[in-house]
C-alpha positions as CSV (number, residue, x, y, z in Angstrom):
1,X,-13.8,10.8,4.4
2,X,-13.6,10.7,8.3
3,X,-10.5,9.2,9.5
4,X,-8.6,8.4,12.6
5,X,-5.1,9.6,13.3
6,X,-3.4,6.4,14.6
7,X,-0.3,8.6,15.4
8,X,-2.0,10.9,17.9
9,X,0.1,10.6,20.9
10,X,-3.1,10.3,22.8
11,X,-3.1,6.8,21.6
12,X,0.2,5.7,22.5
13,X,-1.4,2.9,25.2
14,X,-3.4,1.5,22.6
15,X,-2.0,-1.7,20.3
16,X,-0.7,-0.5,17.2
17,X,-2.8,-3.4,15.4
18,X,-5.9,-2.4,17.1
19,X,-4.9,1.0,15.8
20,X,-4.7,-0.2,12.4
21,X,-7.8,-2.1,12.5
22,X,-9.5,1.2,14.0
23,X,-8.3,3.4,11.2
24,X,-9.7,0.8,8.2
25,X,-13.4,0.9,9.4
26,X,-13.3,4.2,11.2
27,X,-15.0,5.9,8.0
28,X,-17.7,3.5,7.9
29,X,-18.5,3.5,11.4
30,X,-22.4,4.6,12.5
31,X,-23.0,7.3,14.6
32,X,-23.4,5.3,17.9
33,X,-20.3,2.9,16.6
34,X,-18.1,5.9,16.4
35,X,-19.2,7.0,19.7
36,X,-18.0,3.6,21.3
37,X,-14.7,3.9,19.3
38,X,-14.1,7.6,20.5
39,X,-14.6,6.0,24.0
40,X,-12.1,3.1,23.6
41,X,-9.4,5.5,22.0
42,X,-9.6,8.1,24.9
43,X,-10.1,5.5,27.9
44,X,-8.4,2.4,26.8
45,X,-7.6,1.5,30.4
46,X,-11.3,1.6,31.4
47,X,-12.3,-0.1,28.4
48,X,-9.8,-3.2,28.9
49,X,-10.7,-3.4,32.6
50,X,-14.6,-3.1,32.7
51,X,-17.5,-5.2,32.1
52,X,-19.2,-4.9,28.8
53,X,-22.3,-3.4,30.6
54,X,-20.4,-1.1,32.3
55,X,-18.5,0.2,29.2
56,X,-22.0,0.5,27.1
57,X,-23.0,2.9,30.2
58,X,-20.0,4.8,29.9
59,X,-19.7,5.1,26.3
60,X,-23.7,5.6,26.0
61,X,-24.1,2.9,23.7
62,X,-25.6,0.1,23.5
63,X,-23.9,-3.9,24.5
64,X,-25.0,-5.1,20.6
65,X,-23.4,-1.6,19.8
66,X,-19.8,-2.9,21.5
67,X,-20.0,-6.4,20.1
68,X,-20.6,-5.2,16.5
69,X,-17.4,-3.0,17.1
70,X,-15.4,-6.2,17.9
71,X,-16.7,-7.8,15.1
72,X,-15.8,-5.2,12.4
73,X,-12.6,-4.8,13.6
74,X,-12.1,-8.4,12.8
75,X,-12.1,-10.2,16.7
76,X,-13.7,-13.1,17.4
77,X,-15.7,-11.4,20.1
78,X,-15.9,-8.3,22.6
79,X,-13.7,-10.4,25.0
80,X,-11.1,-10.5,22.4
81,X,-10.9,-7.1,21.7
82,X,-10.2,-5.9,25.1
83,X,-7.3,-8.5,25.6
84,X,-5.2,-7.0,22.5
85,X,-6.3,-3.3,23.2
86,X,-3.6,-2.3,25.2
87,X,0.1,-1.9,23.8
88,X,2.6,-4.8,25.0
89,X,6.0,-3.8,25.8
90,X,7.3,-4.9,22.4
91,X,4.4,-3.3,20.3
92,X,6.2,0.1,20.2
93,X,7.2,0.6,16.8
94,X,8.4,3.7,15.6
95,X,5.6,6.4,14.4
96,X,5.4,7.0,11.1
97,X,6.7,10.6,10.3
98,X,5.6,13.0,7.8
99,X,8.4,14.3,5.3
100,X,9.0,18.2,5.6
101,X,9.7,20.6,3.0
102,X,13.0,21.4,5.0
103,X,14.1,17.8,5.1
104,X,17.3,17.4,3.3
105,X,17.7,14.9,0.5
106,X,18.8,11.9,2.7
107,X,16.4,12.6,5.5
108,X,13.1,12.2,2.9
109,X,15.1,9.1,1.5
110,X,15.3,7.7,4.8
111,X,11.4,8.8,5.7
112,X,10.2,7.2,2.6
113,X,12.3,3.9,3.0
114,X,11.1,3.7,6.5
115,X,7.5,4.4,5.8
116,X,7.3,1.6,3.0
117,X,9.0,-0.6,6.1
118,X,6.4,0.0,7.9
119,X,3.4,-0.1,5.7
120,X,4.5,-3.9,5.0
121,X,4.7,-5.1,8.6
122,X,1.1,-3.3,9.4
123,X,-0.2,-5.1,6.4
124,X,1.2,-8.3,7.5
125,X,0.1,-7.6,10.8
126,X,-3.4,-7.1,9.5
127,X,-3.4,-9.9,7.0
128,X,-6.2,-12.4,7.6
129,X,-5.3,-15.8,7.0
130,X,-8.6,-17.4,6.5
131,X,-9.1,-14.9,3.6
132,X,-5.4,-15.2,2.1
133,X,-6.0,-18.9,2.1
134,X,-9.3,-18.3,0.3
135,X,-8.1,-15.9,-2.3
136,X,-5.3,-18.2,-3.0
137,X,-7.9,-21.3,-3.1
138,X,-10.0,-19.4,-5.7
139,X,-6.9,-18.3,-7.9
140,X,-5.8,-22.0,-7.9
141,X,-9.3,-23.2,-9.0
142,X,-9.9,-20.8,-11.0
143,X,-10.8,-21.7,-14.9
144,X,-9.8,-17.8,-16.0
145,X,-8.4,-15.1,-13.8
146,X,-8.9,-11.7,-14.5
147,X,-6.8,-9.1,-12.8
148,X,-8.1,-5.4,-12.7
149,X,-7.1,-2.1,-11.5
150,X,-7.2,1.6,-12.2
151,X,-4.3,4.2,-12.4
152,X,-1.5,3.3,-10.6
153,X,-3.2,0.4,-9.3
154,X,-3.0,-1.3,-12.3
155,X,0.9,-1.5,-12.0
156,X,0.4,-3.9,-9.2
157,X,-2.2,-5.9,-11.1
158,X,0.2,-6.0,-14.3
159,X,3.0,-7.5,-12.1
160,X,1.2,-10.7,-11.3
161,X,-0.5,-10.5,-14.6
162,X,2.9,-11.3,-15.8
163,X,4.3,-14.0,-13.2
164,X,0.9,-15.8,-13.6
165,X,1.4,-15.5,-18.0
166,X,4.9,-17.0,-17.3
167,X,3.3,-20.1,-15.9
168,X,1.1,-20.8,-18.6
169,X,-2.0,-19.6,-16.7
170,X,-5.1,-18.7,-18.3
171,X,-5.0,-15.3,-16.9
172,X,-6.3,-11.7,-18.6
173,X,-5.3,-8.3,-18.1
174,X,-5.5,-5.0,-19.9
175,X,-4.7,-1.2,-19.2
176,X,-8.1,-0.7,-21.3
177,X,-11.1,-0.4,-19.6
178,X,-13.4,-1.1,-22.0
179,X,-11.0,-4.5,-22.8
180,X,-11.8,-5.0,-18.8
181,X,-15.9,-4.7,-19.5
182,X,-15.4,-6.9,-22.3
183,X,-13.2,-9.4,-20.1
184,X,-15.7,-9.7,-17.6
185,X,-18.6,-9.8,-19.4
186,X,-17.2,-13.5,-20.2
187,X,-16.7,-14.7,-16.7
188,X,-18.9,-17.3,-15.5
189,X,-18.9,-19.2,-12.3
190,X,-15.6,-21.1,-11.5
191,X,-13.7,-17.9,-12.6
192,X,-12.0,-15.6,-10.7
193,X,-12.0,-11.5,-10.5
194,X,-9.0,-9.9,-8.8
195,X,-9.3,-6.3,-8.2
196,X,-7.2,-3.7,-6.7
197,X,-8.4,-0.4,-5.3
198,X,-6.5,1.6,-2.4
199,X,-9.9,3.4,-1.6
200,X,-12.1,0.6,-2.8
201,X,-14.3,3.3,-4.2
202,X,-12.9,3.4,-7.5
203,X,-16.3,3.7,-9.5
204,X,-15.0,1.8,-12.9
205,X,-13.4,-1.1,-10.8
206,X,-16.6,-1.1,-8.6
207,X,-18.7,-1.6,-12.2
208,X,-16.4,-4.7,-12.9
209,X,-16.7,-5.9,-9.4
210,X,-20.9,-5.9,-9.9
211,X,-20.7,-7.5,-13.3
212,X,-18.4,-10.4,-12.1
213,X,-20.7,-10.8,-9.4
214,X,-24.0,-10.9,-11.5
215,X,-21.9,-13.5,-13.6
216,X,-21.4,-15.9,-10.8
217,X,-17.3,-15.5,-10.8
218,X,-15.7,-15.1,-7.5
219,X,-14.2,-11.5,-6.8
220,X,-11.1,-10.6,-4.4
221,X,-10.2,-7.3,-3.6
222,X,-7.1,-5.9,-2.3
223,X,-8.0,-2.6,-0.5
224,X,-7.2,-0.6,2.4
225,X,-11.0,-0.3,3.4
226,X,-13.0,-3.4,3.8
227,X,-16.0,-1.8,4.4
228,X,-15.7,0.5,1.4
229,X,-18.0,-0.5,-1.6
230,X,-15.8,-2.8,-3.5
231,X,-14.7,-4.2,0.0
232,X,-18.4,-4.8,0.6
233,X,-19.3,-6.6,-2.5
234,X,-16.2,-9.0,-2.8
235,X,-16.2,-12.6,-1.7
236,X,-12.8,-12.1,0.0
237,X,-11.1,-9.0,1.0
238,X,-7.0,-8.9,1.5
239,X,-6.4,-5.5,3.4
240,X,-3.7,-3.2,2.9
241,X,-2.5,-1.0,5.9
242,X,-0.8,2.5,4.8
243,X,-1.6,5.6,6.7
244,X,1.1,7.7,5.9
245,X,0.9,11.0,4.0
246,X,3.3,13.2,2.4
247,X,3.7,16.9,2.2
248,X,1.2,16.8,-1.2
249,X,-1.3,14.9,0.8
250,X,-0.8,11.6,-1.3
251,X,-0.3,8.5,0.5
252,X,3.1,6.8,0.4
253,X,4.0,3.0,-0.2
254,X,0.4,1.9,-1.0
255,X,1.6,0.1,-4.4
256,X,4.8,-1.7,-2.2
257,X,2.2,-3.5,0.1
258,X,-0.6,-4.3,-2.8
259,X,3.0,-5.6,-4.7
260,X,3.7,-8.0,-1.3
261,X,0.7,-9.5,-1.2
262,X,0.4,-9.7,-5.0
263,X,3.7,-11.7,-4.9
264,X,3.0,-13.7,-1.9
265,X,-0.4,-15.2,-3.8
266,X,2.2,-15.9,-6.7
267,X,4.8,-17.6,-4.7
268,X,2.3,-19.9,-3.2
269,X,0.3,-20.3,-6.3
270,X,3.4,-21.6,-8.1
271,X,4.3,-23.7,-5.1
272,X,0.9,-25.5,-5.2
273,X,0.8,-25.9,-8.7
274,X,3.3,-28.5,-9.1
275,X,6.0,-29.9,-11.4
276,X,4.0,-29.1,-15.0
277,X,4.4,-24.9,-13.9
278,X,8.1,-25.0,-12.9
279,X,8.4,-27.0,-16.4
280,X,6.6,-24.1,-18.3
281,X,8.5,-21.2,-16.4
282,X,11.9,-22.6,-17.1
283,X,10.7,-23.2,-20.4
284,X,9.4,-19.3,-20.6
285,X,12.6,-18.1,-19.3
286,X,14.6,-20.0,-21.6
287,X,12.8,-18.1,-24.7
288,X,13.1,-14.7,-22.8
289,X,16.9,-15.2,-22.3
290,X,17.3,-15.9,-25.9
291,X,15.0,-12.6,-26.9
292,X,17.5,-10.7,-24.5
293,X,20.9,-11.6,-26.7
294,X,22.0,-9.5,-28.7
């Protein structure tokens, strides 16, 4: 998958939020779109100070391509992209730092903590308020909620499952894929499937999404890549921003950001469900406390 290294010092003049958005869609860009983005990355001052006509000529692309780029990055239009392109004085966040085999134990620990903190901050910066509100309303109004994720993504889905169970919500989850398939086959209009896939390309999860759509259910996807197969087929996309790699090439902190999103959904869900859910939660907690006593 093609990537854009947002920590390249050549891009230091560009706002971090803009770089995060570019990173999330870069792999999905067509040739002309990528050419325009490369021009943006290499000449941000020119991009931000010239007209769309001039930029199209200099970047060797059409004005329509530049407008598409702006919309893919989540901006209302091309002027909004230009306005948010350059880094503000208060936007000089510390870059992610790769972990080295020569680092001390405490240095490695600090970098893991730092990467998690930055990933959470970046995810919140990219959080689409409208999409989040829609996701919350879909959960609040759903007759049945099905949660799914493969591998360690299932941990984040399971965390939300346990919380919603305590409120008496009609929610389903299983670590077994066959059980997931049976559950999704029973969804219908008015139900919601929430899937978690960092890459947006998990084959088994994608099949669940397609099945849920065919059944008329609403699909919420939590993913890093909004233009991935899962992202493009979901009704609502909540994007995480994690672009740190450790010495083994695996992405760090991705589950932390997912857990923050599902926790935010849960807290809002609980608040808006009202007094009945508070009573159920209290009753559930009392039963669990009895179980914990020797």
